[in-house]
N, C-alpha and C positions, 0 to 999 in steps of 0.2 A: 454652259447653260445660257440660253438666250434670256436677256433681261427684259421683263415685261413692264411697260409703263402705260399710263393713261395720258392721251394727248389732247390737244385742242380740237383735233379732228374728231376724236371720240365724243367730245362734248357737243360739237356742232351736229353730229349725227343724232344726238338726243333732243336737240332743239335749243341748245344754249348758244345764242348769238348776241353776246354782250361783252365788249372789250374789258370792262371793269370786273366782270364776273369770272373771266377765264382764270386769272391767277388764284382767286379764292377757291374755285372748284378744284383746280389742279393740285393745290397745296393739300387739301383734304384728301383727294382721291389717291395721290401717290404716297401720302403719309400712311393711309390705311393699307395700301398695296405693299409698300416697302417694309412695313412692320408686320406683315403676314397676318393682318387682322381678317381680311376677306380676299377672295380671288377677284380678278378684274371683272368677270361677268356679274358677280354679286354686287360690286360697287356700282356698276352702271345701272343695275336694276334698282338699287337703293336711290340713286340720283333720280331715276325716272319716277319712282314713287314719291320722292320728296318734291319734285317739280310739280307733280300732279296734285299733291296735297301738302303744301308747305306749312299750313297752320297745324296740321296733325303732328308733324315732326318738330315744330318749334315749341310746342307745349308739353313735350315729354323729354326726359333726359336721355340723350342718345349721342352717337358719334357724329351726327349731322345737325345737331341742335343749332349751333351758331350759323351754319350755312343755311339752314331752313329759315332762321330769323332774317337773314340777309335777303333770301329769295322772297319771303313774305313782304319785306320792305319794298323790294322792286315792284311788286304787285300794287302796293298801296300808293306808289308815286307814278303809276301808269306805265311802268316798264316791265310788265309781267313776262316771265319766261314761259313759252308755249311748247308743250311736248310735241315732238315730231311724230310722224307715222311710225318710224322705227321705235321711238320711245313708247308709243302706245302699244306696239306689238310686244314689247318686253312685259308690259303690264298684263296683257292678255295671256301671254304664254305662262306667266307665273300663276295667274288666276285659274288657268285650265290644267296646270300641272297636276298629275294624279297624286292624291294624298294616300298614305298607307292606312288602311282600315283594319284594325284588329277585330277579331270576331267578338260579338257581344255575348259572352258566356255567363255573365253574372259575377258578382263579387264573392270572394271567399268568406265563408262564415268563420266566426271565432270558436275554437274548440280546445278542450284540454285532453291531453293524451298521456297515459302512463307508459313507462318503459317495460320491456320484457323482463321477467325475473332472471332469465339466463341469456347471456350474450350468444349470438350465433358464432360458430367457429369460423376462423379465417386464417389465412397463411401469413406468417411473419418472415420476411427475408432479412437476414443480418441482425437478428434479435440481440446479439451481444453488443451491438453498437447503438442501440436505441434507448433513450432515456425513459424512465418510468412514467413521466408525465404524458408522453406520446402514447405509450401502451395503454394507459388509463383512458385517454381520450378515445382511442380506437375501440376499446372495450365498451365504452358508453355508446358510441355510434352503432355498434353491432347489437345494441339492445333496443334501438328504435323500432317501432312497430312496422315501419315501411322498409326497413333494411332487408336485403335479400342475400347479398354476398359482399365480401370485403377482402382487402389485402393491405399489408403494410410494407412499404419499400425500405431498403436499408439506409437511406439517407434521412429517415423520419426524425422529426423533433416536434416539440409541443408548439401548437398554434392556438387559434380560436376555433372552437367547435371541433371540426375534423383536424387531426394533426397534419402538419406539412409532411408529405410523403404518404398520406392516406388515400386509399382508393375505395370508394363505397358505391355499390350498386343498390339503387332503391327501386321501388315499384315504378312502372312506366308513366305514372301520372303525377310524380312528385319530383321537385327539384329543391335543393337546399343551398341558398345563397352563400352561407358561410362554409359549406363544403366545396364550393367553387373557389372562394377566396376574395380578398379585397382587390388585388391587382388582377382583374379578369383577363384571361388569355395571355398572361405573361409568357414570353416565348423566346426561342433561340432562332437565330438566322445566321447562316454561314455562306460566304461567297468564296469560291476556290478559283484562284487565278493561275494562268499559265505563265508564271513569272518566277525567276530564280529566287530561292529562299535567301540567298546571299544579300538581297536588297535590304534585309532587316539590319545587317551590319553596315552596308555601304550607303544606304539611303535612309538611315534611321531618322534624320532630321526632317526629311520630306514626308515620311510616313507619319511621324508625330504631328506635323503641321496639318496633314489631312484630317487626322482625328480631331485636332483642336478646332479646325475651321468647319467641319461638317457634322460634328456631334455636339449635342447640347444636353446638359444634365441639370437636375434640380427640380424641386417641387413646382416652381413657377416658370420653368424654362419654356421658351417658345422659339420657333424657327421661322425666320422671315421668308426665305425663299422656299418654294415648293416645287418638287419635281413632277408629281402627279397628284392632283387633288380631286380626281373624278369620283372617288369614293363618296364625296359629299353631294353628288348629284342624285344619290339613291333615295327613293321615296321613304325608306325606313326612318330617315331623319325627321319625318313629320309625324311619326306614329304616336308619340306621347309628349306631354308637356315637358317632362323631365328631359327627354332627348332633345327637344327643340331648344330648351334653355341652355343645354350643354354644348350645342353644336358649334357656336362661335369659339368657345374655349378649346374644344377638340381640334378645330381647324388651326388655331394658333399654335397648338402643341404638336401638330403633325410633324414627325421627323425628329422627335426629342426622346430622351430617356429619363427615367426617374432617379431616385437615390438608392441607398442600401446596396444590394449586390448587383445592381445593373451596371453594364459595362459595354464598351466597344473596344475591340482589341485586334492587333495584328499578331499573327503567329505562324508556326510551321505545321502544316497538316501532312502527316505521313500515312499514305494509303497502304494498308498492310496486305490486303488481298483483293482480287478482282471480284466484283459482285454486280449482277445485272441491274439492281436497283440503284446502286451508287454510280455505276457507269463511269469510273475513272481508272486509268491505268495505275498500277502500283508505282509509288514514287513519292517525292516530297514537293509540296506546293506552298507558295505564299498565299495566306488565307486571312480573311476578315471575319470576325465572329462578334455578334452582338447579342445582348440579353436585356430585354425591356418588355413593357406591357402596354396596357391601354390607358396609362396616365391618369389625369384627373377625371376623365370621362368614365373609365371603368370603376374607379374608386367611388365616385358619386352614385353610380348605378348600384354597386355592391352595398353601400351603406343604406341607401334608400329602401331597397327591397329586403335587406336583412332585418331592418326595423319592422317592416310590414309583416314579414314572416313570423317574427317573435310576438307580434301583436295578435296574429291570427291563429298561430299554432302554439298553444301553451304547453310547455313541457316542464318536468322537474328541473330544479336549478342547475344541476350538473350537466344537463343536456340542452339548456335554453338556446345556445348558439347553433344548435342543429335543427332549429325550426325550419319547416319546409313550406313551400307554396304549392298549391294544387294546380297542376298544368291545365286543368279544365276550367280554371277561374280566370278572370280578367287580369288579376295580379300575376298569376303564373304565366300567362301568355305574354304580358308586358315584359316580365323579367327574361323570359326565354328569347324574345326578339332582341331585347337590349343586350343580353349577354353575347348573342351571336354577332350583333353589330360591333360590339366591343372587340370581339375576336378578329373581325376583318380590319378594324381600325388599328389594332396592335400590329397586325401583319403589315399594313400600309406604313406604319411608323418605321419599321425595319427597312422596308423597301426604299423609303426616302433616303435613309442613311447610306444604304448599300449602292443605290443608283448614283448618288452624288459622289461617293468616293470612287466608284468604278469610272465615272466620267472624268474625275480628276486624274486618275491613272491612265486614262485613254485606253481602257481595256474592258471587254465584256467577260464576265466570269465563265469559266468552263462549266461550273456547276453551282447551283444554289440549293441549299438544304435548309429546311425550317420545320420546327415542331413547336407545339405549345402545351402548357399545363394550366392549372387553375381554370378548369373548364368542365362542362358537363356534356356528355354525348348520349344520343339515343343508340343503344346497342342491344345485342342479344347474347345471353349466356350460352355456354356450350350445349345446353339442353334445349335451346330455342326460346327461353323465357325473355320477353322484352323488358328492358330495364333502362334506367337513366344511370350512367356511370359517371361519378364525380371523381376527377383526378386533381387533388389539391397538392401541387408540387410533385406531380408524377407524370412521366412521359408515356404517351401511347406506344405500345410495343406489340402490335399485331404482326403477323408474318409478312405483311407487305408495307410495314412502316419503317421509314428511315428516321432516326432521331439523333439528337446531339445531347450528350450528358457532360456538362462542364464541371470543373472542380473549383479551385481557388485560383488566385492570380499567378501562382507559381507551380501548381500541380497540373498534370495533363488532363485534357478532356477527351471524350471519345465520340466518334460517329458509330452508331450501332444500327443493326437491323433486328427488329423484334422477332421473337420466336413464337408469338401467339400462344402463350402459356395460359390456359384457362384458369388454373389455380391463382395466378397472379393478375387475373382480370385483364390480360393483354396489356400489361403496364410494366414500367421500370422506374428507377429513380430519376429525378430531374437534376441531380447534381451530387456533390459529396455530402451535403448536409452539415449543419453547424454542430460543433461539439462544445462551443462556448456561446453564451448569450452575448448580445452586443455590450451590455453593461459589464459583464465579466471580462470580456476582451479588452475594453477600454481601461478597466481597473488593473489588469494583470500584465498586459503587454506594453512594451516601450517602442519608441521609434527606432532605437538601435536593433531591437528584435526583428522588426519589419525589414529594415535595411539589410540585415544579414541574410534574411531569406531571399530578398530580391536579388542581391549580389550572387548568391549561390546558384540561383536559377537563371541568371543573366536576363532579368526582366526589368524594363524601364516602366515606371509608374507615373501617371498623371492623375492627380487628385487622390481620393480615398482617405480613409482614416484607419485607426487601429482596430475598429470593430470589423473591418474587412480583411484583416491580416490573415495570411495563410494558416497560421497557428490556430485560428478560431474555427477551422473546418476539419471534418473527419478526413481520414486517409482515403483518397478516392480509389486506390488500388484494392483496399479491403472491401469497399462498397461494391466495386465491380466484381470481385470474387464472390460476393454474396448473392449475385444475381445472374450467374452463368446460365441458370435455367430460363431466364427471361430474355436475354439479349445475346447477340453475336457481335463482337467488336470487329469493325471493318477498317477503322482508321484512328490514329491518335493525333490530337492537336496540342501543341505546346505554345502557351502564350509567351509573347516577347515584348510587345509594347501595349500597355494596358491603360485605358482611360476610364475613370469613374467620376462620380459626383465629388465635388469639393468636400473635404472632411467636415466642414462646418455645417453641411446640410443635414437636416434631420432625416434619418432613414425611414422609408415608407413601405418597405416590403414586409 
């Protein structure tokens, strides 16, 4: 990957022609660049804006404050920096850049709603493996006056509002932030390489080093080097104040993963049968798999609009986290745009990791597969009814959908093709699902328990804690057996070198 720096020539292009100023500007510029705070183009724009108006930058707390004070001082002693034509063109381009305009539809009014007396019927897959709390939550969701259809996946367990593993179709003008989830667009991404699987034994130190160098975990983790930051050129980043306020943090966290059950891992993918969608010959492949979401950006969006939904849509106590936003209101439009931007951002996070590791391998993947959950889609039911389908911890499984269903760090995961089952709302599980809460796992399991499982499965682990031990998860084979109506298994993935957040990190999933 080519190293990007800001040079003295870049400064001269802006109009900086002052020997004493060069080291001061370059120290700030390359500090911001090397720490992944801003891309080069944005730093040069900030410098142009600061040179044009040093007083404005010097009287507000920002990353250029000290430099602005110095620039202001130069002006006061008659050595003013004068912006070049190129610098002026940057200001003009920024001024004329199109801003994203959301439709002015009016604010959502505050209303109280009762639940239906009887819940709508819905299909439960693998009910024997689902805790009562999740069943109760789904029952409440099916009493909402906006609910039209639902399904519960076999990995389901209790969450906030809609259970994790819950699929809920509501009227086409409503979206429920808590039925999407806090980690918006959490997703799976898989890169399949044309390399021998024996590398996992022969080159395990090299593969571990790649994970350690190119993946970053934790609630405050950031990535300094960026492979592709063009997502941040999109006008949607100007759509709302919240998005604008979160943009810099989102940029710094691009290419990172969260805590909890998020991971990046090497393993062996065994393609079991030929399929036109998967388009890979039967055989075994060295494969990289990652699981992460939209980081602090998606979490802030979820919390902000969940709060608004609960203020605007008043429901009985047991259903309060299922409050919805009206898609015809400004709040609903803002959330929908923000959710979709978080989805693209989550995908970009994975692409950063996969591109960097592929480059380190000096290989292009034969195939990349990805799918997400914790999202809402505009769809139609089998009878043509338009709906919003919320999949909170559930994988899209239409007849043309490829998906990845992982398990725990020692159990196999699966690449599946959806069967488009209308009763299951074209969905499947998003994993094995927990059978122990984090607190219970930390209280019941020991490091010896974890090490025994890792040794039996021949898995090397970097990071993680007992709350992510394999014993805390359901048996993935039973989960898959419960959803044969929903998916067709095309390949099996066996984890071998797993990286997760340090065990001291607080789980955020």
